[in-house]
C-alpha positions as CSV (number, residue, x, y, z in Angstrom):
1,M,15.9,-41.6,6.8
2,R,19.1,-40.1,8.1
3,P,20.6,-37.0,6.3
4,P,23.7,-38.9,5.0
5,Q,21.4,-41.5,3.4
6,V,19.3,-38.7,1.7
7,L,22.3,-37.0,0.3
8,A,23.7,-40.4,-0.9
9,L,20.4,-41.0,-2.8
10,L,20.7,-37.5,-4.4
11,R,24.2,-38.1,-5.4
12,A,23.1,-41.4,-7.0
13,Y,19.9,-40.4,-8.6
14,E,19.5,-36.6,-9.1
15,S,21.2,-34.6,-11.8
16,P,24.6,-33.5,-10.5
17,N,23.9,-29.9,-11.4
18,V,21.0,-29.5,-8.9
19,T,22.0,-29.9,-5.3
20,Y,25.4,-28.7,-4.1
21,I,26.7,-31.1,-1.5
22,E,29.9,-30.4,0.6
23,P,32.2,-33.4,0.7
24,D,32.3,-33.2,4.5
25,G,28.5,-33.2,4.7
26,S,28.3,-29.7,6.3
27,W,26.0,-28.4,3.5
28,P,23.1,-28.7,2.9
29,I,20.8,-29.6,5.7
30,V,17.9,-31.9,4.9
31,W,14.5,-30.3,5.7
32,E,12.1,-32.4,7.6
33,R,9.3,-29.9,8.5
34,A,8.6,-26.2,8.7
35,R,6.2,-24.0,10.6
36,G,5.9,-20.2,10.9
37,L,9.4,-18.8,10.9
38,H,11.2,-22.1,11.7
39,V,12.5,-25.1,9.9
40,W,13.5,-28.4,11.5
41,D,16.0,-30.6,9.8
42,A,16.0,-34.4,9.6
43,A,18.3,-34.5,12.6
44,G,15.8,-32.6,14.7
45,R,17.7,-29.3,14.8
46,K,15.6,-26.0,14.7
47,Y,16.5,-23.1,12.4
48,L,15.2,-19.5,12.0
49,D,14.5,-19.1,8.2
50,L,15.6,-15.7,7.0
51,T,14.9,-16.7,3.3
52,A,11.2,-17.6,3.6
53,A,12.3,-20.4,1.2
54,F,13.0,-18.0,-1.7
55,G,10.4,-15.5,-0.4
56,V,7.6,-18.0,-0.8
57,A,6.5,-18.3,2.9
58,A,5.6,-14.6,3.3
59,A,2.8,-15.5,5.7
60,G,5.0,-18.1,7.4
61,H,5.7,-21.8,6.6
62,A,2.7,-24.1,6.7
63,N,0.4,-21.2,7.6
64,P,-2.7,-22.8,9.1
65,R,-5.2,-20.9,7.0
66,V,-3.3,-21.7,3.8
67,V,-2.8,-25.4,4.7
68,R,-6.4,-25.8,5.6
69,A,-7.5,-24.3,2.3
70,G,-5.2,-26.6,0.4
71,Q,-6.2,-29.7,2.3
72,Q,-9.9,-29.1,1.9
73,Q,-9.5,-28.4,-1.8
74,M,-7.5,-31.6,-2.3
75,A,-10.3,-33.6,-0.8
76,R,-12.9,-31.9,-3.0
77,L,-11.2,-31.4,-6.4
78,L,-7.5,-32.3,-6.8
79,H,-7.1,-31.5,-10.5
80,A,-9.2,-29.8,-13.2
81,M,-8.8,-29.4,-16.9
82,G,-6.8,-26.2,-17.3
83,D,-8.2,-24.4,-20.3
84,V,-11.2,-26.7,-20.9
85,H,-13.6,-27.2,-18.0
86,P,-13.1,-24.5,-15.4
87,H,-13.5,-24.6,-11.6
88,A,-14.9,-21.7,-9.5
89,L,-11.7,-20.9,-7.7
90,K,-9.8,-20.0,-10.8
91,A,-12.4,-17.4,-11.6
92,Q,-12.4,-16.1,-8.0
93,L,-8.6,-15.8,-8.0
94,A,-8.5,-14.0,-11.3
95,R,-11.0,-11.5,-9.9
96,E,-9.0,-11.1,-6.7
97,L,-5.8,-10.4,-8.6
98,S,-7.6,-7.8,-10.7
99,R,-8.7,-6.1,-7.5
100,L,-5.3,-6.2,-5.9
101,T,-3.5,-4.7,-9.0
102,F,-5.1,-2.6,-11.7
103,E,-8.4,-1.9,-9.9
104,R,-6.5,-0.5,-7.0
105,W,-4.0,1.4,-9.1
106,G,-6.6,2.8,-11.6
107,S,-9.6,3.4,-9.4
108,K,-10.2,6.8,-11.0
109,R,-9.8,5.4,-14.5
110,K,-11.8,2.2,-13.7
111,L,-9.1,-0.1,-14.8
112,S,-9.3,-3.9,-14.4
113,A,-7.1,-6.8,-15.2
114,K,-7.1,-10.2,-16.9
115,T,-4.9,-13.1,-16.0
116,I,-3.0,-16.0,-17.5
117,F,-2.3,-18.6,-14.8
118,C,1.0,-20.4,-15.0
119,N,3.0,-22.8,-12.8
120,S,6.4,-21.2,-12.1
121,G,7.7,-17.6,-12.3
122,F,9.5,-18.0,-15.6
123,E,6.3,-19.2,-17.3
124,A,4.5,-16.0,-16.2
125,V,7.4,-14.0,-17.7
126,E,7.1,-15.9,-20.9
127,A,3.3,-15.3,-21.1
128,A,4.1,-11.6,-20.6
129,L,6.6,-11.7,-23.4
130,K,4.1,-13.4,-25.7
131,T,1.5,-10.7,-24.8
132,A,4.0,-8.0,-25.8
133,M,4.7,-9.8,-29.1
134,L,1.0,-10.2,-29.9
135,V,0.0,-6.6,-29.2
136,T,3.0,-4.8,-30.6
137,E,4.2,-7.2,-33.3
138,K,7.7,-6.2,-32.3
139,P,10.0,-9.0,-31.0
140,G,12.7,-7.0,-29.2
141,V,12.8,-6.7,-25.4
142,I,14.9,-4.4,-23.3
143,A,16.2,-6.0,-20.1
144,F,18.8,-5.1,-17.5
145,S,22.2,-6.3,-16.4
146,G,21.9,-8.4,-13.3
147,G,18.3,-9.3,-14.1
148,Y,16.9,-12.7,-13.3
149,H,13.6,-13.7,-15.0
150,G,13.9,-17.5,-14.9
151,L,15.6,-20.2,-17.0
152,G,13.0,-21.3,-19.6
153,Y,14.3,-20.6,-23.1
154,G,12.1,-17.5,-23.5
155,A,12.9,-16.0,-20.1
156,L,16.5,-17.0,-20.4
157,N,16.9,-14.5,-23.3
158,A,16.2,-11.7,-20.7
159,T,18.2,-13.2,-17.8
160,H,21.5,-11.6,-17.7
161,R,23.9,-13.8,-15.7
162,Q,26.3,-15.8,-18.0
163,H,26.3,-18.6,-15.4
164,F,22.8,-19.5,-16.6
165,R,23.0,-18.3,-20.3
166,A,26.4,-19.4,-21.5
167,P,25.8,-23.2,-22.0
168,F,22.7,-22.5,-24.1
169,V,23.4,-19.3,-25.9
170,R,23.6,-21.1,-29.3
171,Q,20.0,-22.1,-28.9
172,L,18.7,-18.7,-27.8
173,R,16.8,-16.4,-30.1
174,E,18.8,-13.5,-28.5
175,F,15.9,-11.0,-28.7
176,A,16.8,-9.1,-25.6
177,H,19.0,-6.0,-25.4
178,F,20.6,-5.3,-22.1
179,V,21.0,-2.0,-20.4
180,A,22.7,-1.2,-17.0
181,F,20.5,-1.4,-14.0
182,P,20.7,2.0,-12.2
183,T,21.5,2.0,-8.5
184,S,22.0,5.8,-8.2
185,V,20.3,8.9,-9.4
186,Q,23.4,9.8,-11.4
187,M,23.0,6.7,-13.6
188,L,19.4,7.5,-14.6
189,N,20.1,9.9,-17.5
190,L,22.7,7.5,-19.0
191,V,20.3,4.6,-18.7
192,E,17.4,6.6,-20.3
193,S,19.7,7.7,-23.1
194,K,20.7,4.1,-23.9
195,I,17.1,2.9,-23.8
196,R,16.0,5.6,-26.2
197,Q,18.9,4.8,-28.5
198,I,17.8,1.1,-28.7
199,L,14.2,2.1,-29.2
200,R,15.2,4.2,-32.2
201,R,17.2,1.4,-33.8
202,K,15.4,-1.8,-32.9
203,P,11.8,-3.1,-33.0
204,I,11.2,-3.2,-29.2
205,G,7.9,-4.5,-28.0
206,A,8.6,-4.4,-24.2
207,I,10.8,-3.3,-21.4
208,L,11.1,-6.1,-18.8
209,V,12.4,-5.2,-15.3
210,E,12.4,-6.2,-11.7
211,P,11.5,-3.2,-9.5
212,V,14.3,-4.5,-7.2
213,Q,16.8,-7.1,-8.3
214,V,16.8,-9.8,-5.7
215,R,18.9,-12.6,-7.2
216,G,21.0,-9.9,-8.7
217,G,22.2,-8.7,-5.3
218,I,19.3,-6.8,-3.7
219,N,19.9,-3.9,-6.1
220,I,17.5,-1.0,-5.4
221,P,17.1,1.6,-8.1
222,P,16.5,5.3,-7.5
223,P,12.8,6.4,-7.1
224,G,12.7,7.9,-10.6
225,F,13.6,4.7,-12.4
226,L,10.2,3.1,-12.9
227,P,8.4,6.4,-13.8
228,M,11.1,7.0,-16.4
229,L,10.5,3.6,-17.9
230,R,6.8,4.2,-17.9
231,R,7.3,7.5,-19.8
232,V,9.7,5.9,-22.3
233,C,7.4,3.0,-23.0
234,D,4.5,5.3,-23.6
235,E,6.5,7.3,-26.1
236,G,8.0,4.3,-27.8
237,K,4.7,2.3,-27.9
238,A,6.3,-0.6,-25.9
239,L,4.8,-2.5,-23.0
240,L,6.2,-2.0,-19.5
241,I,6.4,-5.5,-17.9
242,L,7.2,-5.7,-14.2
243,D,8.6,-8.9,-12.8
244,E,7.3,-8.9,-9.2
245,I,7.7,-12.6,-8.7
246,Y,10.0,-12.0,-5.7
247,T,8.9,-8.5,-4.7
248,G,5.2,-8.9,-4.7
249,F,2.7,-9.4,-1.8
250,G,4.2,-7.1,0.8
251,R,7.9,-7.9,0.5
252,T,9.0,-4.3,0.1
253,G,6.4,-2.8,2.5
254,E,3.8,-2.3,-0.3
255,W,1.6,-4.9,-1.9
256,F,3.8,-4.5,-5.0
257,A,7.1,-2.7,-5.2
258,C,5.9,-0.6,-8.2
259,E,3.5,1.2,-5.8
260,R,6.5,2.9,-4.1
261,S,6.8,5.1,-7.2
262,R,3.1,5.0,-8.1
263,T,4.1,3.4,-11.5
264,V,1.3,1.4,-13.2
265,P,2.7,-1.3,-15.6
266,D,1.0,-2.8,-18.6
267,V,1.7,-6.3,-17.3
268,I,2.8,-7.6,-13.9
269,C,4.2,-11.1,-13.2
270,V,3.7,-12.7,-9.8
271,G,4.5,-16.0,-8.1
272,K,6.4,-17.2,-5.1
273,A,4.5,-15.7,-2.2
274,L,1.2,-15.9,-4.2
275,T,0.3,-19.3,-2.6
276,G,2.7,-19.7,0.3
277,G,4.0,-23.0,-1.0
278,F,2.2,-24.3,-4.1
279,P,3.6,-23.9,-7.7
280,L,1.3,-21.2,-9.1
281,S,2.2,-18.0,-10.9
282,A,0.3,-15.4,-12.9
283,C,0.8,-13.0,-15.7
284,I,-1.7,-10.1,-15.0
285,G,-2.3,-7.5,-17.7
286,R,-4.5,-4.5,-18.1
287,A,-7.8,-5.9,-19.3
288,S,-8.0,-3.8,-22.5
289,L,-4.5,-4.8,-23.4
290,M,-5.1,-8.5,-22.8
291,D,-8.3,-8.3,-24.9
292,A,-6.3,-6.6,-27.7
293,A,-3.4,-9.1,-27.6
294,W,-5.0,-12.5,-27.1
295,P,-7.6,-13.9,-29.5
296,R,-10.8,-15.3,-28.0
297,S,-10.6,-19.1,-27.7
298,T,-12.4,-21.1,-30.3
299,G,-11.7,-24.4,-28.5
300,E,-7.9,-24.5,-28.4
301,A,-5.9,-21.9,-26.5
302,I,-2.6,-20.8,-28.0
303,H,-1.0,-20.6,-24.5
304,T,-1.9,-23.2,-22.0
305,S,-0.7,-26.1,-19.8
306,T,-2.1,-29.2,-18.1
307,F,-2.1,-27.6,-14.7
308,L,-3.3,-24.1,-15.7
309,G,-5.0,-22.5,-12.7
310,H,-4.6,-25.6,-10.5
311,P,-7.5,-25.8,-8.0
312,V,-5.3,-26.5,-5.0
313,G,-3.0,-23.6,-5.9
314,C,-6.0,-21.3,-6.4
315,A,-7.5,-22.2,-3.0
316,M,-4.1,-21.6,-1.3
317,A,-3.6,-18.3,-3.1
318,L,-7.0,-17.0,-2.0
319,A,-6.2,-18.0,1.6
320,Q,-2.7,-16.6,1.4
321,I,-4.0,-13.2,0.2
322,E,-6.6,-13.2,3.0
323,E,-3.9,-14.0,5.6
324,I,-1.7,-11.2,4.4
325,Q,-4.6,-8.8,4.6
326,S,-6.0,-10.0,8.0
327,K,-2.6,-10.0,9.7
328,K,-1.6,-6.7,8.1
329,L,1.7,-8.2,7.0
330,V,2.3,-5.5,4.3
331,A,2.2,-2.8,7.0
332,R,4.4,-5.0,9.2
333,S,7.0,-5.3,6.5
334,A,7.1,-1.5,6.1
335,K,7.4,-1.0,9.8
336,L,10.2,-3.6,10.4
337,G,12.2,-2.7,7.4
338,P,13.9,0.4,9.0
339,L,14.7,-1.7,12.1
340,L,16.4,-4.3,9.9
341,L,18.3,-1.7,7.9
342,S,19.5,0.1,11.1
343,A,20.6,-3.1,12.7
344,L,22.6,-4.2,9.6
345,E,24.2,-0.8,9.4
346,T,25.6,-1.2,12.9
347,L,27.8,-4.0,11.6
348,S,29.6,-1.7,9.1
349,A,31.7,-0.2,11.8
350,R,32.7,-3.6,13.3
351,S,35.2,-4.7,10.7
352,S,38.2,-2.7,9.5
353,A,39.1,-5.2,6.9
354,L,35.9,-5.1,4.9
355,K,33.5,-2.7,3.3
356,L,30.0,-3.5,4.3
357,K,27.0,-1.9,2.7
358,A,23.4,-2.5,3.7
359,R,20.3,-1.8,1.5
360,C,16.7,-2.5,2.4
361,L,13.1,-2.0,1.3
362,G,10.6,-3.4,3.7
363,L,11.7,-6.9,4.6
364,L,13.9,-7.2,1.6
365,A,17.5,-6.5,2.5
366,G,21.0,-7.2,1.5
367,M,24.4,-6.7,3.0
368,E,27.1,-6.4,0.4
369,F,30.6,-7.5,1.4
370,Q,33.7,-6.1,-0.4
371,L,37.4,-6.3,0.4
372,L,39.2,-3.0,1.0
373,N,40.4,-3.1,-2.7
374,G,36.8,-3.1,-3.9
375,K,36.7,-6.8,-4.9
376,P,33.8,-9.0,-3.9
377,A,34.4,-10.8,-0.6
378,T,32.7,-13.9,-1.9
379,T,34.7,-16.4,0.2
380,I,33.8,-14.5,3.4
381,V,30.1,-14.4,2.6
382,L,30.1,-18.1,1.9
383,Q,31.8,-18.8,5.2
384,V,29.4,-16.5,7.1
385,T,26.4,-18.3,5.5
386,K,27.7,-21.7,6.6
387,Q,28.5,-20.6,10.1
388,M,25.2,-18.9,10.5
389,L,23.5,-22.2,9.4
390,H,25.4,-24.1,12.0
391,R,24.2,-21.5,14.6
392,G,20.6,-22.1,13.5
393,F,19.9,-19.3,10.9
394,I,19.1,-20.0,7.2
395,L,20.5,-17.3,4.9
396,L,21.5,-17.3,1.3
397,P,24.1,-15.3,-0.7
398,E,22.9,-13.3,-3.7
399,G,24.5,-11.4,-6.6
400,E,26.7,-12.2,-9.6
401,H,29.6,-12.9,-7.2
402,S,27.6,-14.3,-4.3
403,N,29.0,-11.5,-2.1
404,V,25.6,-10.1,-0.9
405,L,24.0,-11.7,2.1
406,G,20.2,-11.6,1.4
407,F,17.4,-11.3,4.0
408,T,13.8,-12.2,2.9
409,P,12.3,-13.5,6.1
410,P,8.6,-14.3,6.5
411,L,6.7,-11.1,7.0
412,S,5.5,-12.4,10.4
413,I,9.0,-12.0,11.9
414,T,9.3,-10.0,15.1
415,G,11.6,-7.1,15.9
416,S,13.4,-9.1,18.6
417,Q,14.0,-11.9,16.2
418,I,15.6,-9.5,13.7
419,L,17.9,-8.1,16.4
420,S,18.9,-11.6,17.5
421,V,19.8,-12.5,13.9
422,V,22.0,-9.4,13.5
423,D,23.7,-10.0,16.8
424,A,24.5,-13.6,15.8
425,L,25.7,-12.3,12.4
426,G,28.0,-9.8,14.2
427,D,29.6,-12.6,16.2
428,V,30.0,-14.9,13.2
429,L,31.5,-12.1,11.2
430,A,34.0,-11.4,13.9
431,N,34.9,-15.1,14.1
432,V,35.4,-15.3,10.3
433,M,37.5,-12.2,10.2
434,D,39.7,-13.4,13.0
435,H,40.8,-16.2,10.7
436,F,40.8,-14.1,7.5
437,E,44.1,-13.6,5.6
438,P,43.9,-10.8,3.0
């Protein structure tokens, strides 16, 4: 089927709010297949994917080990019964997630974890919010400006962007209290003071935070941020919930971003790169906490779903974790991050009509575009994104104003590929600015 036919079908039969289609057909491309770092569209054109499809393809698209595990499992057991009759892979993956998280973090204290499997990231967040409610009996949650935790009605309470919240605010419970997300050391004291003020006045059961805000614009907090939250939660008897759905599994150069500051949460939410391409997420909590929060099942779980712990997803997740380990992709992310940051910083001096600011942790990077008057250069970023697509590079804008160009490539990317991307970006940026009228 030719791309115009596909887009015509979407216009006719998909909700109009889902896929943005340029009237001239220049956006989007129609994906046909993907392998490794590359995507081919329905017209046969090849692209280097700098998004890893929202960070999912951390070990590369259609990774052979992961695909093989999924295919073999589909032929053996395609579906199981969620919370009723279990299958072995669900138990094995729960054990592996415990080993990767709390057992590594608390080896001296002999910590372990227990997991609630979910389908998408927001469901893992909602399971974490339920955990906090059950164990503390306090409904309030502190979240952060710019935060994105998904769009289900529970998670939407803690997602900050009005673009997502405004149409539904009359149906929201509004149990979240928002605090500024600190991007400098100078902000930390003010943020801590505001959090403590809320804790004194409101029944707060949890603080929910992304260690790095990705959808919010690749916002990286100072190193003392998570340790401060850990300390405040301990004093206020609230849970620290980390949303590592985007930052987990090596994205920031550590298995999980919280490890950069040696902060151990009470609950961590993971997804996206967990399977490399199958809808599976997990709410992972300290075992003693999960035992205290959730009642033992007497035959009917109080939080479950039809596809809980899907056997194909579990098989792919175990293979994905093995692939990340065997290919040393976490270390690779840590090694290539400085190269990516350095290359992006060279672009800052190439435009006198823009302020460009690069920020990066591992292979999670963003280039913020501002006009000289400090306003977001949204139009320029969108033009750059489209021109880069036409040159064979898939990128996405991030942030409230879509003025941050995000980089979340597969962790298998090479240094030479990084440099080729930045070279192309420099050429495209020069071309866009040649036609820019302030």
